[in-house]
N, C-alpha and C positions, 0 to 999 in steps of 0.2 A: 689106186693110181698104176695106169698100169708103161712102163718104164721105157718097153718098145715102142707105142704109141710114145710117151714125151719125147722118145731122142730121135722120133721117122718127123714130126713136124718138129722142132727144131728141127732137122737138117735137109725140112722142105726150102722150111722157111728165109734161111742160109744157104741155098740154091750148092747144098753139098752131097757128099758122097759118105757112106759107109771109110771106102781106101780112101778122101781125104781127113777124116774123122780121126782117123788110124796114124794115116802122118801126121799128127799136129797130137794125137794123145804118145806117138813115136815119142815123139823134139821134146816135149813136156818134161815125160816121168823119164826115159831113158831106156822107158824099155819096152819091148816090136809089140808092137799088136800090132793086126791085120784090118780089115773091112769083112770079110770072112767068118775071120776071129769072136770082133764083137759083136756079126747078127749073130754069129752062133752060141754066145751065150745068153744074148737076150733072148735063145726061142729057150737056151735049157735053163733061164732062170737061175744060170750059173753067177751074172755081172755082178760084180762089186761094189759093196757103198763106194771105198776108196773109188775105183770105174768111174761109174759113176755121175762125184764131187767131182768128180778133174773135166767130164764132157761137160756141166752145169757149167764151169767159170770157162772153160769154148766159148761154150755159146753168151759170155755173161751172165749165167745167170745164182743167183746162187742157194744150196739148203738146209730148211734150217725146218726142225724135227720139235712142231711143236705136245704139246703134254696136254691129252684130251682128259676133258675132267668129270 
């Protein structure tokens, strides 16, 4: 899965910008986020699982890991 594409999809569905997402992430986590910082992490591939989990929560989604058999 391409995380950047998924987040852009959620942003589009919710008519939200990276800056608005960053504001919500900052409010929930207490850690300062910026729209440009989130985008840069996605481009570099350095977004943490915990950050992606927080973003999913903001968009009312839950992450699940499934074992591949």
